[in-house]
C-alpha positions in Angstrom: 13.8 18.8 54.8 13.2 15.0 55.2 9.8 13.5 54.4 7.4 13.2 57.3 6.6 9.7 58.5 3.2 8.2 57.9 0.5 8.8 60.5 0.9 5.8 62.9 1.3 5.4 66.7 4.7 6.1 68.1 5.5 2.5 68.8 4.5 1.3 65.3 7.1 -0.3 63.1 8.7 1.9 60.5 7.1 1.8 57.1 9.9 1.4 54.5 9.9 3.7 51.5 9.5 0.7 49.2 6.3 -0.4 51.0 5.0 3.1 50.9 5.8 3.5 47.2 4.1 0.1 46.3 1.0 0.9 48.3 0.7 4.3 46.7 1.2 2.7 43.3 -1.7 0.3 44.1 -3.9 3.3 45.0 -3.2 4.9 41.6 -3.8 1.6 39.8 -7.1 1.2 41.5 -8.2 4.7 40.5 -7.2 3.9 36.9 -9.3 0.7 36.8 -12.3 2.5 38.3 -12.1 5.0 35.4 -11.4 2.3 32.9 -14.6 0.5 33.7 -16.6 3.5 32.6 -14.6 4.3 29.4 -14.2 0.7 28.2 -17.8 -0.2 28.7 -18.9 2.8 26.8 -17.3 1.3 23.7 -18.4 -2.3 24.5 -22.1 -1.5 24.7 -23.0 -1.8 21.0 -21.5 -5.4 20.5 -23.0 -6.5 23.9 -26.4 -5.2 22.9 -26.2 -6.9 19.5 -25.0 -10.3 20.8 -27.4 -10.5 23.8 -30.4 -8.9 22.1 -30.6 -6.0 24.5 -32.7 -3.0 23.3 -31.2 0.5 23.5 -33.2 1.6 26.5 -32.0 -1.4 28.5 -28.4 -1.2 27.3 -28.1 2.2 29.0 -28.2 0.4 32.3 -25.0 -1.4 31.6 -23.4 1.9 32.4 -26.0 3.3 34.7 -26.1 0.3 37.1 -22.4 0.7 37.8 -22.7 4.5 38.3 -25.8 4.1 40.5 -24.2 1.7 43.0 -20.8 3.4 42.8 -22.2 6.8 43.8 -24.7 5.4 46.3 -22.3 3.3 48.4 -19.3 5.7 48.5 -20.2 7.4 51.8 -20.8 4.2 53.7 -17.6 2.8 52.4 -15.7 5.9 53.3 -17.0 5.7 56.9 -15.9 2.0 57.1 -12.4 3.0 56.0 -12.2 5.5 58.8 -13.6 3.3 61.5 -11.9 0.0 60.7 -8.8 1.1 58.6 -8.6 1.4 54.9 -6.4 -1.6 54.0 -9.0 -4.4 54.1 -11.8 -2.1 52.8 -9.6 -1.4 49.8 -8.7 -5.0 49.2 -12.3 -6.1 49.7 -13.4 -3.6 47.0 -10.8 -4.9 44.6 -11.8 -8.5 45.1 -15.5 -7.7 44.7 -14.6 -6.0 41.3 -12.5 -9.0 40.3 -15.0 -11.7 40.9 -18.0 -9.8 39.6 -16.1 -8.9 36.5 -15.3 -12.6 36.0 -19.0 -13.6 36.4 -20.1 -10.8 34.1 -17.8 -12.0 31.4 -19.6 -15.3 31.4 -23.1 -13.8 31.5 -25.1 -14.2 28.3 -28.3 -12.5 29.3 -29.1 -8.9 30.3 -30.4 -9.4 33.9 -27.3 -11.2 35.4 -25.0 -8.9 33.4 -26.7 -5.7 34.7 -26.9 -7.1 38.3 -23.2 -8.0 38.3 -22.3 -4.6 36.9 -24.2 -3.1 39.9 -22.3 -5.2 42.4 -19.1 -4.2 40.5 -20.0 -0.6 41.3 -20.1 -1.4 45.0 -16.6 -2.7 44.8 -15.5 0.5 43.1 -17.2 2.5 45.8 -15.1 0.6 48.4 -11.9 1.4 46.5 -12.0 5.1 46.1 -12.4 6.5 49.6 -10.1 3.9 51.1 -7.5 4.6 48.5 -7.5 8.3 49.4 -7.4 7.4 53.1 -4.3 5.3 52.4 -2.7 8.2 50.6 -3.5 10.6 53.5 -2.1 8.3 56.1 1.1 7.4 54.1 1.8 10.9 53.0 0.5 13.1 55.9 2.3 16.3 54.9 2.6 18.8 52.0 4.0 18.7 49.4 4.1 14.9 49.2 0.5 14.5 50.0 -0.5 17.2 47.4 1.6 15.5 44.8 0.1 12.1 45.5 -3.4 13.5 45.4 -2.7 15.4 42.2 -1.4 12.2 40.5 -4.5 10.3 41.8 -6.8 12.9 40.3 -4.9 12.9 37.0 -5.1 9.2 36.7 -8.8 9.4 36.9 -8.9 11.2 33.5 -6.1 9.0 32.1 -7.9 5.8 33.1 -11.1 6.8 31.5 -9.6 7.8 28.2 -7.2 4.8 28.0 -10.2 2.6 28.8 -11.8 3.8 25.6 -8.8 2.6 23.6 -8.4 -0.7 25.5 -12.1 -1.4 25.2 -12.0 -0.7 21.5 -9.0 -3.0 21.0 -10.7 -5.8 22.9 -14.0 -5.4 21.0 -12.2 -5.3 17.6 -9.4 -7.9 18.1 -11.0 -10.3 20.7 -14.5 -10.0 22.1 -16.4 -7.9 24.6 -16.0 -10.3 27.6 -12.3 -9.5 27.6 -13.2 -6.0 28.7 -14.3 -7.7 31.9 -11.7 -10.4 32.1 -9.0 -7.6 32.0 -10.6 -6.1 35.1 -10.6 -9.5 36.8 -6.9 -10.1 36.3 -5.9 -6.5 37.0 -7.8 -6.0 40.2 -6.8 -9.4 41.6 -3.1 -8.5 41.0 -3.5 -5.1 42.7 -5.3 -6.7 45.7 -2.4 -9.2 46.0 0.1 -6.3 45.9 -1.6 -4.4 48.7 -2.1 -7.6 50.8 1.7 -8.3 50.6 3.0 -4.7 51.0 0.6 -2.6 53.1 1.7 -2.4 56.7 -0.6 -3.8 59.3 -1.2 -0.4 60.8 -3.3 0.5 57.7 -5.8 -2.2 58.9 -6.3 -0.2 62.1 -8.8 2.7 62.7 -7.8 6.2 61.6 -5.6 8.1 64.1 -8.6 9.9 65.6 -9.7 6.4 66.7 -6.4 5.4 68.3 -6.4 2.0 69.9 -6.3 3.4 73.5 -8.8 6.2 72.9 -12.4 6.2 74.2 -13.6 6.7 70.6 -12.0 3.5 69.5 -13.6 1.5 72.3 -17.0 2.6 71.1 -16.4 1.5 67.5 -17.6 -1.9 66.4 -19.9 -3.5 63.9 -22.8 -3.0 66.3 -22.1 0.8 66.4 -22.1 1.4 62.6 -24.8 3.9 61.6 -26.9 1.3 59.8 -30.0 3.5 59.7 -28.0 6.4 58.3 -26.3 4.3 55.7 -29.7 2.8 54.7 -31.4 6.2 54.4 -28.6 7.8 52.5 -28.0 4.9 50.1 -31.7 4.6 49.4 -32.0 8.3 48.7 -29.0 8.3 46.3 -30.1 5.2 44.5 -33.6 6.6 43.9 -32.3 10.1 42.9 -29.8 8.7 40.4 -32.4 6.3 39.0 -34.8 9.2 38.6 -32.4 11.6 36.8 -31.0 8.7 34.7 -34.5 7.7 33.6 -35.7 11.3 32.9 -34.0 11.7 29.6 -35.3 8.4 28.3 -38.9 8.3 29.6 -39.7 12.0 30.1 -39.4 14.1 33.2 -43.1 14.1 33.8 -43.5 10.3 34.0 -44.3 8.5 37.3 -41.1 6.5 36.8 -39.2 9.8 37.4 -41.4 11.8 39.7 -42.1 9.1 42.3 -38.5 8.1 43.1 -37.4 11.7 42.9 -39.9 12.7 45.6 -39.1 9.7 47.8 -35.4 10.5 47.5 -35.9 14.0 48.7 -37.9 12.7 51.7 -35.3 10.2 52.5 -32.6 12.8 52.3 -34.5 15.0 54.7 -34.9 12.0 57.1 -31.1 11.3 56.8 -30.3 14.9 57.6 -32.5 14.8 60.7 -31.0 11.4 61.8 -27.4 12.5 61.4 -28.0 15.4 63.7 -29.7 13.1 66.3 -27.3 10.1 66.3 -24.0 10.2 68.2 -21.4 12.1 66.2 -18.8 9.3 66.5 -21.1 6.8 64.7 -22.7 9.1 62.1 -22.0 8.1 58.5 -21.7 11.8 57.7 -20.8 13.6 60.9 -22.5 17.1 60.9 -19.2 18.7 62.1 -17.5 17.7 58.9 -19.2 20.6 57.1 -17.5 23.1 59.5 -14.0 22.4 58.1 -12.5 25.2 56.1 -13.8 25.4 52.5 -15.4 21.9 52.7 -18.9 23.0 51.5 -17.7 25.1 48.6 -15.2 22.4 47.5 -17.9 19.7 47.6 -20.0 22.0 45.4 -17.1 22.4 43.0 -16.7 18.6 42.9 -20.1 18.4 41.2 -18.8 19.8 37.9 -15.5 18.4 36.6 -16.6 14.9 35.9 -20.0 16.2 34.7 -18.2 18.3 32.1 -16.0 15.5 30.8 -18.9 13.0 30.8 -21.2 15.4 29.0 -18.7 16.5 26.4 -17.7 12.9 25.7 -21.3 11.9 25.4 -22.3 14.8 23.1 -19.4 14.5 20.7 -19.4 10.7 20.6 -23.1 10.8 19.7 -22.4 13.4 16.9 -19.4 11.5 15.6 -21.1 8.1 15.5 -24.7 8.9 14.8 -24.3 12.0 12.5 -21.0 11.4 10.9 -21.0 7.6 10.9 -17.6 7.2 12.6 -16.7 3.7 13.9 -16.0 3.0 17.6 -12.2 3.1 16.9 -12.4 6.3 15.0 -14.5 7.9 17.7 -11.9 6.7 20.3 -9.1 8.4 18.2 -11.1 11.6 18.2 -11.1 11.6 22.0 -7.3 11.4 22.0 -6.9 15.1 22.8 -8.3 14.4 26.3 -5.5 11.9 26.9 -2.8 14.3 25.8 -4.2 16.9 28.2 -3.9 14.5 31.1 -0.2 14.0 30.5 0.6 17.6 29.9 -1.7 19.4 32.4 -1.0 16.9 35.2 2.6 18.0 35.9 1.6 21.6 35.3 -1.0 21.3 38.1 1.7 20.1 40.5 4.0 23.0 39.7 1.2 25.6 40.1 0.0 24.1 43.4 3.5 24.5 44.8 3.8 28.2 43.9 0.3 29.6 43.7 -2.4 29.8 46.4 -4.8 26.9 45.7 -7.9 29.2 45.4 -6.3 31.0 42.4 -5.2 27.7 40.8 -8.9 26.7 40.8 -9.9 30.1 39.5 -7.4 29.8 36.7 -8.9 26.4 35.9 -12.4 27.8 35.8 -11.2 30.6 33.4 -9.6 28.0 31.0 -12.6 25.8 31.2 -14.9 28.7 30.2 -12.6 29.9 27.4 -12.3 26.4 25.9 -16.0 25.7 26.3 -16.9 28.8 24.3 -15.3 27.3 21.1 -17.3 24.0 21.2 -20.8 25.1 20.4 -19.6 26.5 17.1 -18.1 23.1 16.0 -21.1 22.1 13.9 -19.3 20.1 11.2 -16.5 17.5 10.8 -14.3 20.1 9.1 -14.2 22.1 12.3 -12.6 19.3 14.4 -9.1 20.6 14.3 -10.1 24.3 14.2 -12.5 24.3 17.2 -13.0 20.9 18.9 -9.3 20.1 19.5 -8.3 23.5 20.9 -11.5 23.8 22.8 -11.2 20.4 24.4 -7.5 20.9 25.2 -8.0 24.3 26.8 -11.1 23.4 28.7 -9.9 20.0 29.8 -6.6 21.5 31.1 -8.7 23.9 33.2 -10.9 21.1 34.3 -7.9 19.0 35.5 -6.6 22.1 37.4 -10.0 22.3 39.1 -10.4 18.7 40.0 -6.8 18.0 41.2 -6.5 21.3 43.1 -9.9 21.0 44.8 -8.9 17.5 45.9 -5.7 18.9 47.5 -7.3 21.9 49.0 -10.0 19.7 50.6 -7.4 17.8 52.7 -5.2 20.8 53.4 -6.9 21.5 56.7 -8.5 18.1 57.3 -7.8 15.6 60.1 -6.7 12.1 59.0 -9.4 10.6 61.2 -12.1 11.8 58.7 -10.2 11.4 55.5 -12.2 8.4 54.2 -15.5 10.1 54.8 -14.3 13.4 53.2 -13.0 11.5 50.2 -16.3 9.6 49.9 -18.3 12.9 50.0 -16.1 14.5 47.4 -16.3 11.4 45.1 -20.0 11.1 45.6 -20.4 14.8 44.5 -18.3 13.9 41.4 -20.7 11.1 40.5 -23.9 12.9 41.3 -22.8 15.8 39.1 -21.9 13.4 36.3 -25.3 11.5 36.5 -27.4 14.7 36.8 -25.4 16.6 34.2 -25.5 13.8 31.7 -29.2 13.5 32.1 -29.8 17.2 31.6 -27.6 17.6 28.5 -29.2 14.5 27.0 -32.6 16.0 27.6 -31.5 19.4 26.1 -29.9 17.6 23.1 -33.1 15.6 22.4 -35.5 18.5 22.7 -33.7 21.4 21.0 -33.6 21.3 17.2 -35.7 19.9 14.5 -34.1 16.4 14.3 -31.7 14.1 16.1 -29.0 15.1 13.7 -29.5 18.9 14.2 -26.4 20.3 16.0 -28.4 23.0 17.7 -29.3 20.5 20.5 -25.7 19.7 21.1 -24.8 23.4 21.0 -27.5 24.3 23.5 -26.2 21.6 25.8 -22.7 23.0 25.6 -24.0 26.5 26.4 -25.7 25.1 29.4 -22.3 23.6 30.6 -20.7 27.0 30.1 -23.3 28.8 32.2 -23.0 26.3 35.0 -19.3 26.6 35.2 -19.5 30.4 35.0 -21.7 30.3 38.2 -19.2 28.0 39.8 -16.3 30.4 39.0 -18.2 33.2 40.7 -18.9 31.1 43.7 -15.2 30.2 44.1 -14.2 33.8 43.9 -16.8 34.9 46.5 -16.9 32.0 49.0 -13.6 30.1 49.0 -11.2 31.1 51.7 -7.4 31.4 51.1 -5.4 28.2 51.0 -1.6 28.6 50.7 0.5 26.9 48.1 1.5 23.4 49.1 5.1 24.4 49.8 4.0 27.0 52.4 3.0 26.4 56.0 3.5 22.7 56.3 2.8 20.8 59.5 6.4 19.8 59.8 7.4 23.4 60.2 4.8 23.9 62.9 5.8 20.7 64.6 9.4 21.8 64.7 8.4 25.2 66.3 7.1 23.4 69.3 9.6 20.5 69.4 10.7 19.7 72.9 7.6 21.1 74.5 5.5 18.0 74.2 5.8 14.4 75.0 5.9 11.6 72.5 2.3 10.8 73.2 1.3 14.4 72.7 3.3 14.5 69.4 1.3 11.5 68.2 -2.0 13.1 69.0 -0.9 16.2 67.1 0.1 14.1 64.1 -3.3 12.5 64.2 -4.9 15.9 63.9 -2.0 17.4 62.0 -3.7 20.3 60.3 -5.3 21.7 63.4 -2.1 22.9 65.1 -1.0 25.3 62.3 -1.9 28.1 64.6 0.7 27.1 67.2 
């Protein structure tokens, strides 16, 4: 069976396989650099803090500022990609990252550096949902779409781990600004690639907002849900600020309680507003929660990045603070995570083709729980090979199965017109889970045990992660509906079954809402 064409109007010029391949490659490269920016900066913080005289409490914001704006601006960026087309939202995000990274590389004081890192996070927030929207529109059908999304998810893990090694190399052999200069060069090159190769149709609204449709006529800068974006972004910023500050200042401090309460009130106001505003303009249309499995998969999305971030934080702390390992030696101890990404990634694709997606996720949860059980017992450097390596390999393999398959299952029955918004919600859940989970495990680690070098705090944090994922596994078993393997029940087969019964215009409308005609 030939590959289906990208989702464009009937009279649109044909997209060549070369152009499609280059744009998909650019999407993968953008995902890698987003992950790199977290991993590389994790290694670069100590020399930055030393050279610029930044204290430990403030240095945390070199990471947190990026995470805060990244998570907070995802949903607004996803909606923009749906309304105005993903091409220029994607390019704009890359250029924001490029120029802010250049400026941050020249910064020699904490305030401009943290500010530029925050703006860099906005650029990353523009990249992620628009990249997935590009993938959905260039690869509208299974199994090609599933394969592209699986690669996209796998690269997220690869980019973060490779970022640790590249960051360590820059810190040791050059200087910390090169961590940022690398991002400048890289993102500018990817932006140029997309500008040159992406077809003009990708700068148009999603198929649900076709140029001649009434919906498209109502779309414009004046009809963007500015109030909704403001309420949601403010709520997310305050929530992430509160949970990030909790482990450092104490959960009972006004610095935590005040923004937390305000964020809840803003979230309630946002929910009310989204039900009141016109659906076509809402930043998160209420109807999006009615799509098959969407709520449960968004819930699942809270956990994979949280687990990786928490485990990397916990063991990096133990290796450097308790065992005295250098940054490079710590990076080498994270190597099993990179191996997992290269091995489990192809395995995920094979499983998705043959096994219903619900059971691939359940298998991932089982592996994650089994691997996690080993880690709380790794209370000495002599237990690295015996417990840490097998535990991380088994658990990370399961985690990758979960993340990649949830991403594929999310879009299995989803119209292309809402792909950017759905991708943004999924990614926002990833980041909220990571920020909240990291704050919780940091608090547990600091408050359990008699001293900062007592492994019982780390063990308690790992048991917490195990319990959370056990609850998630049970929720998947109970609430997730059946989703077939990616080689079963494609839209192409459904379309062929009604071929000749519809006009070209009708065919285009069905492609624009491709998953909704499977019942034909």
